[in-house]
N, C-alpha and C positions, 0 to 999 in steps of 0.2 A: 709713131716713131719719128725720129728727127735726125738732124745732122747739121754740119756746117759747110757752107759754100765759101770759097775764097775769091775775092776780087783783087787782082794784082795791079798795083800802080808802079810807078818808077822807083819809089823808095820803100814801099811796104806792102804787105799782104793784109787785106781787110776781111776778117771772118764775119759771115752773116749767118746767124742761126735760122734754120728753116724747119718748121714742123710739118711733116708730110702725113696725110691721111687719105688713103685711096679707097673710096666706097666700093668700087667695082670688085675689090678683093673679098667682099663679104656678101655672099649670096642672099641671106635673109634681108639685107638692107633694101633689096629691090622691091620689097613690099611697101616701103615708105614712099612718100611723094616729096618730102622735104627732109634734108639732112643737116646736122650740126656742122657749122664751118667756123672755126676759131671761136668756139664757145657761144655761138649764136645761131638761131634759126630765124629765117625771115620768110613769110608767106603772104602773097596777095590774097585778100579775102575771097576774091572771085575764083581762085584756083583750088577751092576746097576739094578734098578727096571724095566727099559725099555730101549731098544736099538732102536731108531727111525732112519730109513735110510734117507739119503738125496737125492738130485736130481740124483747124479751120484756116490755116495760113501756110505759107511756104517762103523760103529764101529765094530771091531771084536776082540775077546779075543785071546791073544797070550800066550800059555803056556810056562813056563820056564823062564819068565822074571819077574823082580821086586823082592821086598822084600819077597813076599808071594807066588811066583811061578806063577803069572799070571798078565798080564797087558792088556791094550786095545789100539788099534791104528786104523787109518783110512785106508780102502782099497777101491779101488786101490789107490796107493800112488801118481800116476802122474795125479792129478786133479788140477784145478785152486785154487789158494788162494782166500778166500772170506773174505773181510775185511769191507764190508758195512753192517750195521745192518739189512737192509731189505733183502739183499741177504743171509745173515747168517740164518735168521729166515725161509726163504722160501726154501733154497737149501742145507744147511749144515746138516750132520747127527748130532743127538742129543742123549746124555745120560741123563736119568732122575733118580733121587734118591728120593724116598718117605721117608721123615724124620719127626720125631716127636720132637718138641722143647718145653721144659718145661718153659724156662725163656726167655721172650721177651727182645728185646734190639738190640744193634748192634752186629752182629756176623761176625767173620773173618773166611773166608773159604780159606784154603790153598790147592793148588794142588801140589802133588808130582809127577813129570814126570821123565822119564828116560832121561839122557843127550843125546840129538841128535842135529845135526847141522840143521839149517833152510834150506828150499829149496830155499830161497832167500838169497844169500850171503850177510853177514853183517847185516842182519835183525834178530830180535828175533823170536822164536817160540811163537805163540799166540793161545789162546783159548777164547771163549766167555762164560760168565756165568751169570745166573740170578736166583733169587729166586721167585717162583710162576710166576706171570705175570708182575713183575717189569721189567723196561728197562734193556736190557742186557749190560754187561760191557765187553770190550775187554781187556784182561790181557796178558802181555808179560812175558815170562820167561827170565832169564838172557841171554844177547847176547853173543854168542860164535862163532867165525869164524876161530879159529886156535887152534891146539892142544897145542900151547905154551901159550895160554891165561890162567892166573892163576884161573879165575872163572871156566873155563871149566875143568881144572885139578882137582879143588876141587869137582866139581859135579861128575866127573868120579870116584874119590876116594870113595865118599859116595854113588855112584850110584843113584843120585837124583838131580833134578833141581826143585827149589821151587818158587812159586809165590802165592800171596794172594790178596784178595779183601774183602771189608767190605759191608755187606748187612743188611738192617734194617728189624727186625722181629717185626711186630706190635702186634702180639698176640700169645699166646701159642697154640699148636696144630699141626695138620698135615700140612706140607709144601712140595713143590717139588723143589728140586735143579736141575737146568738144565745146561748142559755143551755142547757147540757146537764146532765143528771144525772151526778154522780160517785158520791155516796153516796145510797142509797135512804133515805127517812125525812125528807129535807129538805122544808120547807114554805116556799114563797116568797110574800111578801105584796106587795111593790112594788119598783120599780126607779127610781133617779134617775140622771141624767147631768148633769154641769155642767163648765164650763171655769173658768179662773182668774179670770174676771170676774163670776162668779155671786155674788150676795149670800149670806151665811150663812143657812142655813135654820133654822127654829124647831124646837121639840121635835116638833111634828107636821110631816109632810111637806107641802110646798106642794100646791096643787090639781093634779090630773092635767092634763097638757097634751095631751089627746087631741083629735084633729081631728074635729069634728062634720061629717059628710058629708051633703050634701043629696041 
């Protein structure tokens, strides 16, 4: 819902349109940990709703890294790469984020990772991602194999490597965003999701849209 507020000056009234959405009015929303705000969801990777271990590895929070002082990576680091969807689903550790989406449609989810070199020289760092029970997508971060690579230098300067994927949201409500390891060594910092109506974000990520539960 929405409405107009008016700011009155000496000579005129200035209307300001305000879109109001109160999550506390919707009981099922409390099953979510992150909620849409102005067509965008923002989550710190370390605040995952669930950390599901894999066959021989698990996601672990690392303090002191990232824009907000914590990031997540896979341990132990010397485990095999998993690039086949069946093996990823059965054997890779998984992060889950319970999110509440108000506006259905195509949503773009961007992963902000810390710049790291791949365990396979000349190949990109990859992760797998899916919304609910949709087929997973394997997404590659920018390839960097040398400190002289301009893309690597840019990622180091901003302390971030970015990659995105588009996922269809058929209906409003509670959804689960899932992220699996493909390549060990990847370090995840934050996740954003937005639709076509979201305003462009600034250099820094918008504030986390985490639901504070009482």
